[in-house]
N, C-alpha and C positions, 0 to 999 in steps of 0.2 A: 743262825736260825733263818729260814726262808719266810719273809713277811709278805710276799706277794698276795697270798690268799688270806691274810690275817686282817679282818676288819678293824681290829683294835690298833693296828699300826698307823693307818692314815685313811681317811675317807677317800673313796674313789669318785664321789660325786663332784662334778665341776660345774660351777654356775658363773655366768658372766658377772664381772665386778659391778657393772652399771645396774644390774638387776638387784644385787645385794645392797647397793647404796640406796636404791629407790625403796627397798622394803625394810630398811634397818629400824625404822621407828614404829613398825606395826606391832600392835598389842591386841588387836581383835580382828577376826576374819569372818566375813559374811559369806556363807555358802548357800547357793540355790540347791534344790534337791534334784528334781527331774532334769536329767541331762548333765548333771554335775556329780551328785552322789549316786545316781542311778544311771542306767544307759538311756533313759528317756522313754523307754518303752512302757506301755500301759498294759499290764497283764491282768486278765480277769478270769476267775475260776468259773466253773459251771454254775455255781451258786451266785455269780455276780460279785464275788468278793475280790477286792483289789489286792494284787500281789506285787511286790517290788523286790528287785535284786540289788543288794548293796555289796560293795567290794571290801573285803577284810583289810586290804592295804590302806584304804581310805580311813577306816575306823581306827587303825593303829596310828595313823597320822594325826588324828584328833588327840590321842593320848600324848603323842610327842609334842604337839603344839602346847598343851597345858604344861608339860614339863619344861618347855622353853619359855614359859611366862606369857604365852599368847592364848587368848580366849577364843575358842571356836563358837560361832553363832550361826543360826540357820534362819533364813528369811525365804519363804516359799509360797507360791500361789496355791498349792494343794495341801490338803490335810487328810490323813488316813491313819487307821489303826497300825498298819505295819510301820509307817513313818514314825509315829509316836513311840512305838516299841523300840525301834532302832535308836532314836535320839536318847531315850531313857538308858538304853544299854551303853551308849557312848558317854553318858554323863553330860550331855549338852544342857547347859543351864539357861541359855538365852536363845529362844526360838519364837518366831512369829509365823504361824501356819495359816494357810487359807487366805493370804493377803495378796491382792493383785497390785496394790500400790506399795511397792517395796521400800521406797526411799523413807517415808515417814516411819515405817516399821523399823528400819535400820537405825534411824535417828533416835527412836525410843530406846533401843538397846544401848546406843552410844551414851545417851543421857543417864541411863541407869548405871552405866559403868564409869561415868564421869570422864568420858573420852570425847574426842572430836575426829572429824574425817581424816586429818593428816596422820592419825594413828591407826587407820583402818585399811585392811585389804578386803577384796571381794572377788568371788569366783562365780561367774554366771555363763549361761550358754545362749540366751535368746533375748529378744527385745525388752521384755519386762524387767530384765536385770540391768539394763543400760543406766537408769538413774542412779543406782547404787555404784555400779562400776565407774561411772563418770566422776563421782565425788570421792571415791576411795583413793588413798595415796598410792595404792598398788592394785591394779586390776589384772585379773587372770581369766583365761578362757580355756576350756578343754579343746582338744584338737578337732572335735566334731561340732563345735559351736557354730552358730550362724555367722556368716561372713562379716556382718556389721559389728558383732561382738568381738570377733577375732581381731578386726582392724583397730579397735580402740584399746585392746589389752596391752599391758606392758609385757606380758608373757603368755604364750600359748603353749600348753603342755604337749608333750609327745603322746601321752595316753589320751584315750577318749573318756568321756563322762561315764562313770560307773565302772571303769576299768583301771583305776589307779591315778586318774587325773588329779583328784583332790590331794592324794598323797604327794604328788610332785610339788604342789604348792606348799604343803606342810613342810617338806624337806627344805625347800628354798627359804621359807620364812625362818625355820630353825637355824639354818646356816647364816642368814642375815643377822640374827640375834646372837650369833657366835656360840650357839649351843649344840649344833649338830654333831661335831666330833666327840664331845663329852657324852652325849646321849648314845652314840654308836659304841663308844668304849664301854659304857655301862651295860649295854645290851649284849656285847660280846664277851663280857667278863664271866 
């Protein structure tokens, strides 16, 4: 049987061992929203209603995180009805919306989960995310993040924010936890 195109045979995803080592103890991931889960654009309808675009790949990544024993959390400076709807649809249980001071918000979530910074990863794209990224055991930035954020990240995704960047981090973390191959096999069965 030809297994070249059979995802159940072996994952094609390849991640540098040093990244997997750095991320192996992660059990919670903090995501920013604008510029990470969205493309960072602000869309307004004629009625002044805020619209946001989310990527389905990223949403499925959240599901895979939970299956890998990793809790997705959101800490963002904005709050909107579309964001709340999306987080509810994704089953995100830990979110702090409308907060400019993201470090204390992330620490509240860590305390609620009984975790500490060495067990956390974070993904952000701009300066307000730096306090969380700096403390997390594994920091990630989308390809289109600000230069200072990319410079401090352990990993910069190939995808841009709102276009699969969060999914890249989800896949990396599931791999670091040793769950990616089994999740792929289950999905391909």
